[in-house]
SETI-942308 format. One record per residue: x, z, y of N, C-alpha, C in turn; residue in one letter. Coordinates in pm, whole numbers, plus 50000, padded with zeros to 5 digits. Example, Ala and Ser with C-alpha at 12.3 -4.5 7.8 and 13.67 -1.06 7.14 Angstrom:
<atoms>
    nx    nz    ny   cax   caz   cay    cx    cz    cy dolum
 51319 50780 49431 51230 50780 49550 51320 50780 49670     A
 51285 50708 49775 51367 50714 49894 51290 50787 50003     S
</atoms>
This chain:
<atoms>
    nx    nz    ny   cax   caz   cay    cx    cz    cy dolum
 79985 51617 77868 79844 51564 77854 79842 51513 77684     X
 79711 51563 77615 79680 51482 77493 79630 51354 77509     X
 79680 51265 77422 79646 51136 77420 79493 51142 77338     X
 79429 51016 77356 79300 51034 77281 79326 51033 77120     X
 79442 50984 77071 79439 50958 76928 79481 51138 76907     X
 79556 51204 76982 79567 51360 76936 79437 51418 76951     X
 79348 51378 77053 79237 51477 77057 79125 51457 76944     X
 79138 51315 76908 79042 51285 76794 79118 51371 76660     X
 79220 51346 76650 79277 51401 76517 79247 51550 76515     X
 79275 51607 76638 79265 51779 76665 79099 51787 76607     X
 79012 51724 76643 78862 51727 76632 78824 51728 76482     X
 78907 51661 76400 78898 51637 76244 78876 51782 76179     X
 78810 51773 76063 78824 51888 75983 78933 51879 75915     X
 79027 51983 75870 79152 51992 75821 79134 52012 75671     X
 79002 52051 75642 78993 52071 75481 78853 51979 75420     X
 78888 51938 75335 78764 51834 75275 78661 51947 75189     X
 78547 51882 75187 78443 51974 75141 78485 51994 74965     X
 78527 51907 74923 78595 51941 74814 78726 51829 74773     X
 78802 51879 74693 78926 51796 74670 78902 51695 74591     X
 78953 51573 74632 78952 51452 74524 79036 51347 74617     X
 79053 51232 74551 79133 51130 74618 79054 50987 74634     X
 78922 51007 74599 78856 50887 74607 78837 50824 74752     X
 78808 50911 74834 78803 50867 74978 78931 50816 75030     X
 79042 50885 75006 79178 50838 75035 79231 50706 74975     X
 79170 50669 74861 79182 50548 74790 79093 50454 74886     X
 78967 50474 74904 78895 50357 74965 78928 50333 75121     X
 78993 50427 75176 79056 50432 75282 79192 50308 75281     X
 79257 50349 75180 79394 50262 75177 79334 50112 75148     X
 79247 50133 75055 79202 49989 74979 79144 49897 75129     X
 79083 49931 75208 79036 49878 75330 79148 49836 75432     X
 79255 49923 75426 79363 49898 75516 79453 49808 75448     X
 79423 49736 75317 79524 49647 75264 79640 49708 75154     X
 79613 49835 75105 79707 49919 75030 79850 49926 75095     X
 79859 49966 75215 79997 49978 75264 80104 50038 75179     X
 80052 50150 75130 80151 50215 75040 80231 50150 74923     X
 80177 50039 74909 80229 49941 74797 80358 49853 74858     X
 80379 49857 74953 80467 49755 75040 80598 49825 75053     X
 80615 49961 75016 80772 49999 75014 80783 50108 74914     X
 80901 50119 74864 80952 50218 74776 80939 50364 74853     X
 80912 50484 74757 80883 50597 74816 80978 50684 74735     X
 81009 50817 74801 81033 50933 74729 80927 51033 74775     X
 80859 51076 74695 80756 51203 74726 80807 51325 74706     X
 80791 51389 74804 80853 51561 74807 80755 51653 74789     X
 80744 51746 74692 80657 51826 74671 80729 51976 74643     X
 80675 52089 74684 80742 52218 74654 80674 52305 74751     X
 80723 52431 74761 80686 52554 74814 80723 52545 74962     X
 80851 52550 74970 80949 52552 75083 81037 52444 75097     X
 81086 52420 75235 81185 52340 75239 81158 52171 75228     X
 81014 52160 75224 80976 52010 75185 81034 51906 75306     X
 80987 51967 75439 81021 51871 75574 81160 51852 75596     X
 81229 51953 75578 81399 51918 75571 81459 51836 75470     X
 81375 51863 75335 81455 51759 75241 81389 51623 75260     X
 81265 51601 75307 81213 51470 75337 81276 51408 75439     X
 81312 51453 75558 81413 51426 75666 81543 51383 75608     X
 81592 51477 75515 81738 51449 75475 81754 51320 75406     X
 81637 51323 75305 81640 51191 75214 81614 51070 75305     X
 81544 51050 75410 81545 50953 75477 81661 50906 75561     X
 81743 51014 75603 81855 51006 75678 81961 50941 75579     X
 81980 50998 75471 82069 50958 75361 82027 50797 75314     X
 81938 50766 75314 81876 50630 75263 81910 50547 75379     X
 81902 50597 75522 81932 50502 75624 82090 50483 75651     X
 82151 50585 75598 82310 50549 75600 82359 50422 75513     X
 82262 50394 75423 82290 50292 75314 82248 50157 75382     X
 82198 50155 75496 82127 50048 75560 81995 50028 75529     X
 81906 50112 75477 81801 50049 75474 81692 50112 75586     X
 81604 50047 75612 81514 50072 75736 81419 50176 75653     X
 81403 50305 75692 81338 50407 75647 81234 50494 75701     X
 81110 50533 75654 81009 50579 75713 81024 50744 75661     X
 80977 50847 75736 80957 50978 75685 80836 51023 75741     X
 80751 51121 75644 80631 51159 75683 80636 51294 75667     X
 80615 51398 75764 80626 51551 75727 80518 51613 75784     X
 80499 51745 75743 80361 51827 75775 80399 51970 75764     X
 80342 52064 75856 80297 52035 75952 80379 52034 76088     X
 80347 51989 76200 80434 51968 76301 80427 52106 76377     X
 80560 52097 76460 80614 52185 76583 80610 52160 76706     X
 80651 52057 76717 80695 52021 76877 80581 51917 76916     X
 80512 51847 76810 80375 51763 76855 80339 51678 76754     X
 80210 51628 76748 80184 51540 76643 80276 51421 76607     X
 80325 51359 76706 80427 51254 76655 80526 51278 76595     X
 80559 51417 76565 80668 51464 76518 80675 51425 76351     X
 80548 51393 76314 80499 51382 76188 80535 51254 76124     X
 80527 51160 76190 80562 50999 76154 80686 50957 76221     X
 80793 50910 76144 80937 50881 76202 80941 50747 76114     X
 81009 50635 76212 81071 50524 76124 81215 50522 76194     X
 81312 50509 76107 81460 50506 76110 81493 50635 76222     X
 81439 50747 76181 81473 50877 76224 81421 50892 76384     X
 81329 50792 76409 81273 50806 76568 81130 50833 76554     X
 81055 50896 76636 80925 50918 76629 80828 50778 76639     X
 80745 50754 76578 80670 50619 76580 80567 50630 76677     X
 80507 50544 76753 80404 50540 76824 80284 50594 76754     X
 80244 50737 76797 80145 50819 76729 80009 50748 76764     X
 79997 50712 76890 79871 50647 76929 79835 50541 76852     X
 79929 50442 76841 79906 50283 76777 79902 50335 76638     X
 79961 50425 76580 79955 50476 76433 79820 50502 76379     X
 79760 50598 76477 79627 50652 76452 79515 50545 76496     X
 79530 50467 76584 79422 50375 76624 79412 50266 76514     X
 79517 50241 76432 79521 50125 76361 79437 50188 76230     X
 79424 50307 76201 79344 50346 76091 79207 50389 76123     X
 79189 50431 76257 79069 50502 76308 78938 50449 76283     X
 78896 50309 76293 78781 50250 76263 78716 50303 76145     X
 78820 50258 76006 78788 50277 75859 78777 50420 75835     X
 78856 50497 75908 78857 50667 75878 78725 50717 75942     X
 78677 50691 76033 78549 50739 76113 78449 50682 76028     X
 78443 50564 75970 78329 50537 75882 78326 50588 75751     X
 78438 50608 75709 78460 50692 75567 78449 50864 75565     X
 78434 50916 75721 78448 51037 75745 78557 51108 75672     X
 78674 51073 75703 78804 51115 75649 78863 51227 75716     X
 78938 51315 75626 78973 51446 75702 79085 51424 75776     X
 79135 51538 75815 79248 51517 75924 79364 51482 75861     X
 79413 51543 75740 79516 51519 75658 79506 51375 75601     X
 79391 51341 75569 79360 51200 75510 79404 51081 75619     X
 79354 51120 75750 79388 51018 75845 79526 51016 75870     X
 79583 51144 75893 79748 51135 75919 79822 51070 75805     X
 79794 51075 75677 79861 51013 75568 79866 50889 75586     X
 79729 50828 75600 79666 50695 75610 79762 50619 75713     X
 79774 50680 75835 79839 50637 75955 80001 50625 75915     X
 80043 50719 75866 80202 50725 75823 80212 50604 75737     X
 80126 50593 75614 80156 50479 75509 80149 50337 75583     X
 80038 50349 75698 80010 50174 75746 80111 50164 75823     X
 80164 50269 75913 80275 50257 76010 80409 50195 75932     X
 80425 50242 75811 80569 50221 75740 80554 50077 75707     X
 80413 50036 75649 80406 49907 75610 80400 49813 75734     X
 80350 49841 75831 80361 49762 75980 80514 49727 76016     X
 80605 49831 76004 80726 49841 76042 80831 49769 75940     X
 80768 49745 75820 80834 49680 75716 80940 49759 75682     X
 80929 49887 75642 81029 49965 75605 81076 49933 75453     X
 81200 49966 75430 81241 49944 75294 81178 50052 75177     X
 81203 50182 75261 81154 50294 75160 81096 50406 75271     X
 81042 50490 75195 80982 50612 75286 81026 50740 75193     X
 81044 50837 75274 81036 50985 75231 80890 51038 75280     X
 80821 51088 75162 80696 51138 75189 80646 51269 75141     X
 80624 51360 75240 80603 51491 75211 80461 51540 75181     X
 80432 51571 75056 80301 51623 75018 80255 51740 75111     X
 80127 51747 75134 80081 51868 75206 80044 51977 75106     X
 79939 51971 75051 79929 52104 74969 79907 52069 74815     X
 80007 52121 74748 79997 52094 74610 80050 51981 74572     X
 79985 51885 74515 80018 51749 74472 79909 51695 74391     X
 79831 51710 74298 79750 51672 74231 79639 51588 74320     X
 79578 51690 74387 79454 51636 74480 79509 51620 74622     X
 79647 51611 74650 79661 51586 74781 79668 51455 74829     X
 79645 51409 74947 79624 51297 75002 79731 51192 74990     X
 79847 51266 74958 79977 51174 74954 79988 51131 74792     X
 79918 51174 74724 79901 51130 74550 79843 50997 74559     X
 79860 50925 74658 79815 50779 74629 79936 50679 74588     X
 80059 50744 74620 80189 50684 74600 80224 50662 74467     X
 80276 50544 74416 80335 50525 74295 80475 50523 74307     X
 80551 50643 74339 80666 50664 74360 80744 50677 74251     X
 80871 50594 74235 80977 50593 74150 81042 50720 74131     X
 81057 50775 74277 81122 50939 74245 81045 51039 74316     X
 81012 51143 74236 80977 51289 74299 81069 51376 74307     X
 81066 51454 74432 81167 51572 74421 81064 51693 74446     X
 81119 51780 74361 81027 51924 74364 81163 51997 74444     X
 81127 52078 74545 81228 52137 74617 81237 52303 74565     X
 81120 52373 74513 81114 52497 74475 80977 52508 74434     X
 80957 52635 74383 80808 52682 74340 80797 52823 74355     X
 80704 52856 74447 80681 53003 74460 80520 53043 74479     X
 80494 53159 74508 80328 53196 74480 80287 53177 74627     X
 80242 53075 74670 80198 53037 74774 80071 52936 74766     X
 79957 52956 74833 79816 52897 74816 79760 52912 74669     X
 79788 53026 74655 79709 53081 74508 79588 53055 74479     X
 79524 53055 74577 79363 53058 74589 79324 52912 74542     X
 79402 52798 74559 79386 52666 74546 79483 52615 74442     X
 79610 52681 74407 79713 52604 74324 79696 52694 74192     X
 79669 52812 74202 79696 52878 74069 79768 53034 74101     X
 79757 53102 73986 79817 53233 74027 79941 53281 73956     X
 80015 53171 73893 80154 53182 73835 80231 53053 73886     X
 80341 53068 73878 80453 52970 73912 80426 52839 73806     X
 80404 52871 73709 80370 52764 73616 80249 52673 73638     X
 80138 52753 73691 80025 52678 73719 80071 52605 73855     X
 80131 52664 73946 80150 52588 74074 80253 52483 74050     X
 80347 52504 73964 80425 52392 73932 80378 52261 73879     X
 80265 52293 73783 80177 52194 73713 80110 52122 73817     X
 80061 52181 73912 79976 52105 74032 80072 52047 74108     X
 80201 52090 74148 80281 52010 74237 80331 51870 74148     X
 80382 51924 74018 80435 51797 73947 80338 51693 73883     X
 80215 51717 73917 80117 51616 73874 80129 51500 73930     X
 80213 51481 74055 80219 51342 74118 80347 51255 74037     X
 80407 51307 73951 80492 51218 73880 80422 51124 73779     X
 80483 51003 73807 80414 50914 73707 80494 50858 73586     X
 80431 50834 73466 80541 50795 73373 80632 50699 73394     X
 80759 50711 73363 80846 50618 73379 80942 50671 73511     X
 80892 50758 73598 80957 50804 73727 81063 50893 73704     X
 81148 50911 73807 81244 50996 73802 81214 51130 73877     X
 81211 51261 73823 81172 51379 73870 81317 51443 73913     X
 81323 51473 74017 81439 51579 74081 81391 51699 74082     X
 81469 51799 73985 81422 51945 73994 81517 52032 74035     X
 81517 52138 74087 81608 52231 74153 81691 52283 74021     X
 81639 52287 73909 81667 52334 73781 81592 52287 73663     X
 81617 52335 73555 81533 52277 73426 81434 52358 73399     X
 81379 52467 73472 81274 52565 73441 81155 52492 73413     X
 81101 52378 73502 80993 52335 73464 80981 52171 73416     X
 81118 52162 73360 81146 52030 73301 81020 51979 73187     X
 80983 52079 73110 80858 52067 73010 80743 52003 73074     X
 80702 52023 73205 80596 51987 73264 80569 51831 73317     X
 80712 51768 73285 80693 51625 73337 80743 51548 73215     X
 80657 51551 73129 80681 51434 72997 80693 51294 73041     X
 80781 51221 72995 80735 51067 73038 80850 51060 73165     X
 80896 51139 73226 80995 51110 73328 81118 51144 73298     X
 81209 51104 73380 81360 51114 73338 81409 51212 73428     X
 81434 51334 73398 81464 51452 73489 81621 51447 73536     X
 81662 51483 73661 81770 51503 73726 81758 51626 73804     X
 81857 51701 73774 81887 51858 73849 81938 51818 73995     X
 81880 51856 74104 81955 51864 74223 81836 51863 74322     X
 81869 51786 74454 81787 51819 74584 81780 51684 74646     X
 81784 51690 74761 81764 51599 74835 81854 51470 74847     X
 81991 51483 74819 82075 51381 74788 82057 51319 74667     X
 82048 51410 74541 82025 51328 74437 81882 51254 74427     X
 81785 51294 74504 81662 51198 74507 81671 51076 74592     X
 81770 51087 74691 81804 50955 74734 81900 50859 74667     X
 81983 50934 74602 82074 50851 74486 81979 50794 74396     X
 81872 50859 74346 81795 50823 74245 81721 50696 74286     X
 81695 50694 74404 81603 50569 74445 81685 50455 74462     X
 81828 50486 74509 81902 50360 74527 81986 50328 74417     X
 81965 50424 74302 82028 50402 74187 82208 50381 74197     X
 82263 50461 74304 82400 50477 74305 82435 50588 74412     X
 82550 50642 74421 82583 50759 74489 82597 50733 74631     X
 82544 50835 74707 82568 50833 74836 82677 50928 74896     X
 82760 50896 74948 82875 50990 75005 82861 51007 75146     X
 82766 50962 75223 82752 51008 75374 82709 51143 75385     X
 82745 51227 75471 82700 51337 75545 82592 51313 75632     X
 82487 51408 75632 82364 51387 75756 82373 51537 75796     X
 82331 51535 75911 82312 51677 75959 82164 51670 76020     X
 82044 51722 75947 81927 51723 75983 81857 51845 76041     X
 81789 51832 76164 81757 51959 76215 81604 51911 76276     X
 81507 52023 76238 81391 51987 76257 81346 52120 76354     X
 81252 52095 76443 81197 52209 76529 81131 52312 76418     X
 81137 52457 76478 81098 52556 76392 81140 52576 76250     X
 81247 52513 76209 81304 52531 76088 81465 52557 76106     X
 81461 52694 76117 81612 52733 76146 81669 52698 76266     X
 81570 52687 76361 81596 52593 76498 81684 52735 76592     X
 81791 52701 76614 81875 52788 76703 81863 52738 76849     X
 81812 52852 76935 81791 52852 77077 81881 52941 77140     X
 82004 52925 77189 82109 53018 77237 82103 53146 77135     X
 82045 53267 77211 82039 53383 77121 81910 53420 77067     X
 81821 53308 77034 81697 53312 76956 81723 53225 76849     X
 81624 53259 76739 81625 53172 76623 81466 53172 76585     X
 81426 53060 76591 81269 53031 76551 81287 52955 76420     X
 81217 53023 76343 81204 52986 76202 81050 53000 76155     X
 80981 52921 76077 80852 52929 76045 80830 52979 75907     X
 80940 53089 75850 80894 53145 75736 80762 53213 75720     X
 80689 53182 75606 80576 53211 75607 80507 53297 75473     X
 80624 53299 75385 80579 53347 75240 80709 53415 75218     X
 80711 53480 75098 80794 53577 75043 80957 53494 75030     X
 80940 53381 74958 81058 53297 74947 81118 53255 75079     X
 81015 53214 75146 81063 53148 75299 81148 53260 75373     X
 81113 53384 75388 81142 53522 75446 81297 53514 75356     X
 81304 53540 75252 81419 53569 75189 81517 53453 75215     X
 81502 53345 75226 81592 53239 75246 81623 53240 75389     X
 81533 53289 75491 81583 53284 75637 81678 53438 75620     X
 81635 53521 75566 81727 53660 75585 81856 53606 75529     X
 81891 53549 75417 82013 53514 75387 82111 53410 75481     X
 82053 53376 75597 82119 53311 75705 82133 53382 75834     X
 82062 53499 75820 82100 53566 75945 82248 53643 75978     X
 82297 53616 76066 82433 53666 76097 82434 53792 76150     X
 82332 53831 76201 82290 53960 76258 82159 54038 76210     X
 82149 54149 76201 82034 54225 76149 81992 54345 76248     X
 82024 54280 76366 81954 54376 76497 81894 54281 76575     X
 81775 54191 76530 81705 54133 76604 81572 54194 76658     X
 81519 54183 76761 81401 54195 76815 81311 54080 76748     X
 81201 54101 76660 81105 54004 76620 80977 53981 76682     X
 80939 53859 76704 80823 53822 76751 80768 53721 76650     X
 80624 53797 76601 80591 53762 76480 80439 53731 76463     X
 80403 53632 76419 80249 53630 76388 80235 53573 76256     X
 80130 53631 76187 80096 53585 76033 79942 53561 76024     X
 79918 53469 75922 79794 53417 75887 79738 53530 75814     X
 79595 53547 75836 79520 53671 75758 79533 53648 75594     X
 79523 53523 75564 79540 53471 75411 79679 53533 75357     X
 79789 53531 75409 79911 53608 75375 79911 53744 75336     X
 80030 53773 75259 80033 53894 75211 80130 53981 75322     X
 80061 54005 75447 80135 54034 75561 80218 54155 75535     X
 80170 54267 75458 80255 54383 75444 80382 54358 75387     X
 80387 54269 75284 80505 54235 75214 80585 54139 75287     X
 80557 54070 75382 80628 54011 75449 80676 54085 75570     X
 80600 54159 75633 80685 54259 75737 80779 54329 75673     X
 80756 54412 75549 80828 54495 75477 80979 54401 75480     X
 80975 54274 75419 81118 54189 75414 81147 54163 75525     X
 81085 54139 75647 81125 54117 75792 81187 54224 75864     X
 81165 54351 75814 81225 54469 75874 81383 54478 75842     X
 81404 54404 75755 81565 54376 75741 81624 54304 75817     X
 81526 54241 75910 81619 54171 76044 81631 54249 76159     X
 81556 54376 76176 81565 54439 76306 81476 54531 76285     X
 81463 54641 76378 81395 54760 76376 81265 54751 76480     X
 81269 54642 76573 81203 54625 76693 81087 54521 76644     X
 80973 54505 76674 80870 54399 76643 80776 54380 76769     X
 80757 54261 76796 80627 54247 76884 80538 54153 76808     X
 80431 54224 76770 80305 54144 76698 80236 54051 76792     X
 80212 53938 76745 80123 53842 76840 80023 53753 76746     X
 79950 53669 76799 79857 53569 76743 79850 53433 76793     X
 79902 53362 76677 79878 53207 76712 79758 53186 76728     X
 79713 53050 76781 79597 53000 76804 79515 52940 76685     X
 79591 52933 76552 79518 52913 76421 79409 53023 76399     X
 79289 52987 76383 79198 53084 76361 79213 53157 76274     X
 79291 53131 76167 79313 53234 76059 79451 53335 76076     X
 79499 53341 76210 79584 53438 76243 79525 53577 76248     X
 79625 53669 76195 79566 53812 76227 79578 53852 76383     X
 79482 53928 76430 79509 53979 76546 79632 54046 76603     X
 79664 54036 76682 79812 54109 76712 79814 54251 76692     X
 79679 54333 76739 79674 54461 76718 79667 54488 76564     X
 79612 54411 76470 79608 54433 76339 79713 54450 76267     X
 79784 54332 76314 79919 54317 76261 80054 54417 76305     X
 80033 54459 76421 80106 54573 76473 80077 54693 76378     X
 79954 54728 76326 79902 54848 76249 79985 54827 76114     X
 79976 54699 76057 80045 54699 75926 80181 54698 75939     X
 80254 54673 76064 80397 54705 76049 80447 54828 76076     X
 80357 54916 76106 80415 55058 76162 80488 55125 76029     X
 80475 55127 75923 80569 55165 75805 80698 55093 75807     X
 80706 55008 75880 80835 54934 75860 80932 54922 75969     X
 80886 54939 76101 80954 54924 76212 80957 55040 76314     X
 81082 55082 76366 81083 55203 76468 81003 55177 76589     X
 81030 55040 76628 80955 55028 76773 80843 54904 76752     X
 80742 54915 76796 80611 54821 76765 80551 54794 76905     X
 80516 54676 76944 80416 54647 77060 80335 54532 77005     X
 80246 54487 77079 80139 54405 77048 80101 54306 77174     X
 80092 54182 77160 80067 54105 77273 79985 53990 77210     X
 79882 53978 77241 79798 53878 77214 79840 53748 77242     X
 79888 53712 77346 79950 53566 77375 80084 53570 77328     X
 80116 53429 77285 80237 53415 77203 80337 53408 77292     X
 80316 53337 77415 80422 53327 77510 80472 53462 77585     X
 80351 53547 77634 80401 53670 77649 80457 53760 77582     X
 80406 53738 77431 80496 53817 77329 80633 53791 77328     X
 80647 53674 77334 80801 53606 77334 80906 53666 77455     X
 80833 53659 77558 80892 53715 77707 80919 53872 77670     X
 80831 53949 77642 80849 54064 77597 80955 54120 77483     X
 80978 54031 77369 81056 54051 77284 81200 54007 77351     X
 81190 53920 77444 81333 53898 77504 81369 54002 77604     X
 81279 54069 77677 81325 54188 77740 81382 54297 77672     X
 81305 54333 77544 81352 54435 77467 81486 54405 77421     X
 81537 54279 77396 81644 54248 77328 81765 54248 77426     X
 81735 54226 77563 81823 54231 77659 81920 54118 77672     X
 81992 54087 77755 82083 53980 77782 82183 53968 77659     X
 82213 54055 77584 82302 54043 77466 82244 54059 77339     X
 82119 54088 77337 82057 54067 77224 82025 53951 77137     X
 81943 53976 77019 81912 53842 76973 81754 53860 76914     X
 81659 53760 76930 81534 53756 76916 81502 53656 76808     X
 81407 53692 76704 81374 53626 76598 81243 53593 76611     X
 81188 53471 76614 81054 53423 76616 81019 53393 76473     X
 80912 53429 76422 80889 53375 76267 80771 53454 76235     X
 80716 53391 76083 80606 53452 76054 80504 53321 76026     X
 80504 53204 76091 80415 53098 76105 80451 52983 76185     X
 80435 52879 76127 80486 52759 76192 80380 52729 76324     X
 80236 52783 76292 80180 52769 76412 80209 52839 76538     X
 80265 52947 76524 80341 53020 76634 80434 52932 76691     X
 80510 52870 76625 80611 52824 76693 80573 52679 76731     X
 80461 52617 76718 80383 52518 76742 80353 52553 76896     X
 80260 52665 76914 80233 52739 77021 80312 52724 77142     X
 80425 52790 77092 80554 52834 77196 80619 52693 77239     X
 80622 52583 77147 80684 52441 77182 80584 52367 77286     X
 80452 52397 77258 80359 52367 77352 80362 52416 77496     X
 80376 52555 77493 80416 52619 77634 80548 52565 77721     X
 80659 52550 77607 80755 52485 77675 80760 52361 77727     X
 80663 52293 77687 80629 52140 77778 80556 52153 77871     X
 80489 52259 77883 80407 52278 78013 80485 52340 78124     X
 80601 52423 78097 80671 52483 78198 80788 52375 78279     X
 80746 52364 78374 80854 52268 78467 80996 52322 78470     X
</atoms>
């Protein structure tokens, strides 16, 4: 059963009428500037941001710090997004803390969630937080942090209608969150020229945690997130939704004879994704997530015909997954992918089944 906070958050517009940070800054000002009460690592990039964010938080925690982590989107539920010390915060309390001001300012859904996370971290007196950007960087609601460390996970051609048509343009938007004097942790030196005034470190989540601490971290952490290479017996659930994400997933498959259960949003290059996914198996059950932008199952099935030997369509995601399981049989493998929204739908159904 949804809480009142969840119902209210779901009622909010996920997109602003126009991009900008004025409303977010006004919201935080009335909340007492919570983002200034802890150090932060700001995580930007195309893929892998949530895993990197949680990994940074876990590594900082092994050094004795009290750490917050903010990720998006969620798969298992709204409370997945805000964590303190690797445990989910009280989502109801976190949202209600910011709701009166957010309602008056007509904040968007992501602005509310970001403010709730930052205020929760301040209230919990965390020493540091790892904060994942939502879309891009420059106009993202998280770009209110004065983060001493920024991690860029990677850059791919995603959200081109907002961020630009080339990798350079997209990287420029993402790295706009880097402040002068900050440390920018990059996967390589390809975009180092875009962050003048920052100190460049090549690496990933570990190097970002070490940059914040100013010393080496030797601990090993094993971070698992719902819907991100989530192994469930003979099933693998992964929200790969762009070319880079699919290629990353394919590299990690131990078997290429999966039955696929797939939903893809209409604003994606579905044919390209399907052609790539066909390397994971020859049978596909097309379905439709609850996201209004999802392709209808039938339309997705038609796009898949050049690439798969056996194709079925089931509009209901849970029915589609059951069909994929039957096609795979007791010894086969099922791959559920194409959209984190599909995985969120299936996780919700899991919680309803006794």
